[in-house]
C-alpha positions as CSV (number, residue, x, y, z in Angstrom):
1,X,0.0,0.0,0.0
2,X,2.8,2.4,0.9
3,X,4.6,1.5,-2.3
4,X,1.6,2.5,-4.4
5,X,1.1,5.7,-2.5
6,X,4.7,6.8,-2.9
7,X,4.7,5.9,-6.6
8,X,1.6,8.1,-7.1
9,X,3.1,11.0,-5.1
10,X,6.3,10.9,-7.0
11,X,4.4,10.6,-10.3
12,X,2.4,13.7,-9.4
13,X,5.7,15.5,-8.5
14,X,7.1,14.5,-11.8
15,X,4.0,15.7,-13.6
16,X,4.3,19.1,-11.9
17,X,8.0,19.3,-12.7
18,X,7.4,18.3,-16.3
19,X,4.6,20.9,-16.6
20,X,7.1,23.6,-15.8
21,X,9.4,22.5,-18.7
22,X,6.9,21.6,-21.5
23,X,3.2,22.2,-21.0
24,X,2.1,20.5,-24.3
25,X,3.8,17.2,-23.7
26,X,2.8,17.2,-20.0
27,X,-0.8,17.7,-21.0
28,X,-0.7,14.3,-22.8
29,X,0.5,12.7,-19.6
30,X,-2.2,14.5,-17.6
31,X,-4.8,13.2,-20.0
32,X,-3.7,9.7,-19.4
33,X,-3.9,10.2,-15.6
34,X,-7.4,11.7,-15.9
35,X,-9.2,9.6,-18.5
36,X,-7.5,6.2,-18.2
37,X,-8.7,5.4,-14.6
38,X,-12.2,6.8,-15.2
39,X,-12.8,4.6,-18.3
40,X,-11.5,1.5,-16.6
41,X,-13.4,2.0,-13.3
42,X,-16.6,2.0,-15.3
43,X,-15.8,-0.8,-17.7
44,X,-13.6,-3.2,-15.7
45,X,-14.0,-4.5,-12.1
46,X,-10.6,-6.1,-12.0
47,X,-7.6,-4.6,-10.3
48,X,-5.1,-5.5,-13.0
49,X,-6.2,-2.6,-15.2
50,X,-3.5,-0.5,-13.5
51,X,-0.8,-2.6,-15.1
52,X,-1.3,-0.6,-18.3
53,X,-0.8,2.8,-16.6
54,X,2.3,1.7,-14.5
55,X,4.9,2.6,-17.2
56,X,3.6,6.1,-17.5
57,X,3.6,6.5,-13.7
58,X,7.1,5.1,-13.5
59,X,8.5,7.6,-16.1
60,X,6.9,10.5,-14.2
61,X,8.0,9.2,-10.8
62,X,11.6,8.9,-12.0
63,X,11.4,12.4,-13.5
64,X,10.1,13.7,-10.2
65,X,12.8,11.9,-8.1
66,X,15.6,13.1,-10.3
67,X,14.3,16.7,-9.8
68,X,15.3,16.5,-6.1
69,X,18.9,16.3,-7.0
70,X,18.7,19.2,-9.3
71,X,17.1,21.8,-7.1
72,X,19.5,24.5,-8.2
73,X,20.3,24.3,-11.8
74,X,23.1,26.5,-13.0
75,X,23.1,27.5,-16.7
76,X,26.0,26.4,-18.9
77,X,28.1,29.3,-19.9
78,X,30.2,29.1,-23.0
79,X,33.7,30.4,-22.5
80,X,35.8,31.5,-25.4
81,X,39.3,30.3,-25.3
82,X,41.8,33.1,-26.0
83,X,44.1,32.4,-28.8
84,X,47.6,33.7,-28.0
């Protein structure tokens, strides 16, 4: 139970982080989160329907977890080498 909860939390963190970077692509992930469970809750009574959404959740969870290590991103500055 805690494993599922933590995966959902990290996936939502990843969704939020991805939304800051690219809103259009993140909208597609958000649509999967919104419509996939709704359709399956009304059409299937089995629990295994979640197996199809797990890869999407895993990608977003990893993206969210990797964001913790990069809290302060510094821009890459190009330096010109001086020719002597």
